[in-house]
Steps between C-alpha positions, in 0.01 A plus 500: 500500500455794730577609850805528716519252787709502816549153651521402864704202618226237535361522147850532358607175666175327402542597136867398511399156629263469205772614257275789400728799553587518127126509425450819703666720239238382251212575735602844628689791349756482781532314830706681762646328802624723783839432660339386826303234315808377313691478827219311675462257211869434432693549824503121536583352161355168616161667543251384237500725197813700591702396196204548265441850636860607446490350152178688418668825607808420292286428192280808561177308548468700821676825588667563834433852622607698804254720680556836660438506873187709522234576755277251319762225539560584865125483568478162328813367676322542833227260384672253265830321446769672294425334167128555520544861615739568211270331248200705608695826522639447149160400361349811655775725364468354148121471504561131430325180599637326810545125458432390858345184641513557874169618642648775718699649212197492271288672764759776554537548124126528451469757780771706327328479161762269348367253244574141602531169321626163615664182384166336422396791279832481315435132430157583359650778287770260373237244403290758317810625318590146392820500705390187688265225392355420842488671840392204712839322492668828597267543797577142601874571481458806723297300752765226504765768560318616811294789367167521676222531247142504619260275315294812424801664330588184308142461377482867394834479314395181322169661405674810363744276314223294341611189685196428717393141530 
């Protein structure tokens, strides 16, 4: 268990839908969630995952953290939504990994030298750590919930998880 991670809204909701937020604290030393991400994910309590996210914060599986308004944040806020900008600014400030799925956010993070991971990689890590027995049903649940997963990504994740047909 190593590395500090800062989560963006999309992966946070995806992992909440899979009931995997408690697992994060076993996979990473700490998972920070900026205020903007918490607000985006929970402003509508009927939004999928909102209750699970607040519960994970309450039980310290994830840690809510404010960010200082900096030049880095202001630069990112011109390109990305509030939650994503906060997540990347905090990851950059902490030299942490950004947990981001959206292509644009990943591209901006990479250009800024911020390490990036995504929901699919977390699922692989959870499988390898014995936190889940199979990744394929989780990918199916995400797809049924409206997450767009390319067949290339699904095949790669299944291969890395040892679940290829």
